[in-house]
C-alpha positions as CSV (number, residue, x, y, z in Angstrom):
1,X,-3.6,8.2,-52.2
2,X,-6.2,9.5,-54.5
3,X,-4.4,12.4,-56.0
4,X,-2.0,12.5,-59.0
5,X,1.3,13.6,-57.6
6,X,3.8,15.7,-59.5
7,X,7.0,17.6,-58.6
8,X,5.3,20.9,-59.4
9,X,3.1,20.4,-56.3
10,X,6.1,20.7,-53.9
11,X,9.7,21.8,-53.7
12,X,12.6,20.3,-51.8
13,X,15.0,22.7,-50.0
14,X,18.4,22.0,-48.6
15,X,18.3,21.8,-44.7
16,X,21.1,24.3,-44.0
17,X,21.8,27.9,-45.0
18,X,25.4,28.9,-45.2
19,X,26.4,32.6,-44.7
20,X,29.9,34.0,-44.7
21,X,30.1,34.0,-40.9
22,X,27.7,31.3,-39.8
23,X,25.4,28.4,-40.7
24,X,21.7,28.2,-39.9
25,X,19.4,25.2,-39.8
26,X,16.5,25.2,-42.3
27,X,14.0,22.8,-40.7
28,X,11.4,22.7,-43.5
29,X,12.7,20.6,-46.5
30,X,9.4,20.2,-48.4
31,X,7.3,23.2,-49.5
32,X,3.9,23.0,-51.0
33,X,3.7,24.9,-54.3
34,X,0.4,23.8,-55.8
35,X,-2.0,26.8,-55.6
36,X,-5.1,24.7,-55.1
37,X,-3.5,22.6,-52.3
38,X,-2.1,25.8,-50.7
39,X,-5.6,27.2,-50.6
40,X,-7.1,24.0,-49.3
41,X,-4.5,23.8,-46.5
42,X,-5.1,27.4,-45.5
43,X,-8.8,26.7,-45.4
44,X,-8.3,23.6,-43.2
45,X,-6.1,25.5,-40.8
46,X,-8.8,28.2,-40.6
47,X,-11.3,25.5,-39.6
48,X,-9.0,24.4,-36.7
49,X,-8.0,21.2,-38.3
50,X,-4.6,21.4,-36.6
51,X,-6.4,21.2,-33.2
52,X,-8.6,18.4,-34.3
53,X,-5.7,16.4,-35.6
54,X,-3.8,16.9,-32.3
55,X,-6.8,15.7,-30.4
56,X,-6.9,12.5,-32.6
57,X,-3.2,12.0,-32.0
58,X,-3.7,12.3,-28.2
59,X,-6.6,9.8,-28.3
60,X,-5.2,7.2,-30.8
61,X,-1.9,5.6,-29.7
62,X,-1.5,3.8,-33.1
63,X,-1.9,7.0,-35.0
64,X,0.5,8.8,-32.7
65,X,3.1,6.1,-33.1
66,X,2.8,6.3,-36.9
67,X,3.1,10.1,-36.7
68,X,6.2,9.8,-34.5
69,X,7.7,7.5,-37.1
70,X,7.0,10.1,-39.8
71,X,8.9,12.7,-37.7
72,X,11.9,10.2,-37.4
73,X,11.9,9.6,-41.1
74,X,11.8,13.4,-41.8
75,X,14.7,13.9,-39.3
76,X,16.7,11.2,-41.0
77,X,16.0,12.5,-44.5
78,X,17.2,16.0,-43.4
79,X,20.4,14.5,-42.1
80,X,20.9,12.3,-45.2
81,X,20.6,15.4,-47.4
82,X,23.7,17.0,-45.8
83,X,27.1,17.0,-47.3
84,X,29.9,15.5,-45.2
85,X,31.2,19.1,-44.6
86,X,27.8,20.2,-43.4
87,X,27.4,17.2,-41.1
88,X,30.7,18.0,-39.5
89,X,29.5,21.6,-39.0
90,X,26.3,20.4,-37.4
91,X,28.1,18.0,-35.1
92,X,30.5,20.7,-34.0
93,X,27.6,23.0,-33.0
94,X,25.3,22.0,-30.1
95,X,22.6,24.4,-31.3
96,X,22.7,23.1,-34.8
97,X,22.8,19.5,-33.6
98,X,19.8,20.2,-31.5
99,X,17.9,21.5,-34.5
100,X,18.6,18.2,-36.4
101,X,16.6,16.3,-33.7
102,X,13.5,18.2,-34.7
103,X,10.9,16.6,-36.9
104,X,8.5,17.8,-39.6
105,X,8.9,21.5,-40.3
106,X,11.0,22.0,-37.2
107,X,8.6,20.5,-34.7
108,X,10.3,19.6,-31.4
109,X,7.2,18.1,-29.7
110,X,6.2,15.2,-31.9
111,X,2.7,15.1,-30.4
112,X,1.9,18.5,-32.1
113,X,1.0,19.4,-35.6
114,X,2.4,22.6,-36.9
115,X,1.7,23.6,-40.5
116,X,-0.7,21.7,-42.7
117,X,1.1,23.1,-45.8
118,X,4.4,21.4,-44.6
119,X,2.6,18.2,-43.7
120,X,1.0,18.0,-47.1
121,X,4.3,18.7,-48.9
122,X,5.9,15.9,-46.9
123,X,3.0,13.6,-47.7
124,X,3.4,14.3,-51.4
125,X,7.2,13.8,-51.3
126,X,6.5,10.4,-49.7
127,X,3.7,9.3,-52.1
128,X,5.7,6.2,-53.2
129,X,5.7,4.8,-49.7
130,X,2.0,5.7,-49.1
131,X,2.4,9.2,-47.9
132,X,2.4,10.3,-44.2
133,X,0.1,9.9,-41.3
134,X,-1.1,13.5,-41.2
135,X,-1.1,13.6,-45.0
136,X,-3.5,10.7,-45.1
137,X,-5.7,12.4,-42.5
138,X,-5.7,15.5,-44.6
139,X,-6.5,13.4,-47.7
140,X,-9.5,12.0,-45.9
141,X,-10.7,15.5,-45.1
142,X,-10.2,16.7,-48.7
143,X,-11.9,13.6,-50.1
144,X,-14.7,13.5,-47.5
């Protein structure tokens, strides 16, 4: 990864919202906050990068498998963030439990790419392990 990573480039958000009468899932746990990266992701989205990345995933089984692993890691991280009380609430609710099977930014279909902002934030949050599949693809585009 060629960029210097700092915590002021992304935020981490708890994966559940508690209200007096109910609990809601919050599928996005990493939010991009760096203004330059926010602008760059918006520009890449405007240029149909999401569609091009989905095409690459469809054509490259190895890339797709790595991307699916990123979704699984994200899902597991969301679950690990929960308190025991919140895990019990999720397990007691079929709709909440279903939402915790989702991947990056709430993606249910792991062959699709949703929001480059969320993918880049996830990438930055995982810099120590080399980032993420889509994040590395984005890095290539930014560095290219």
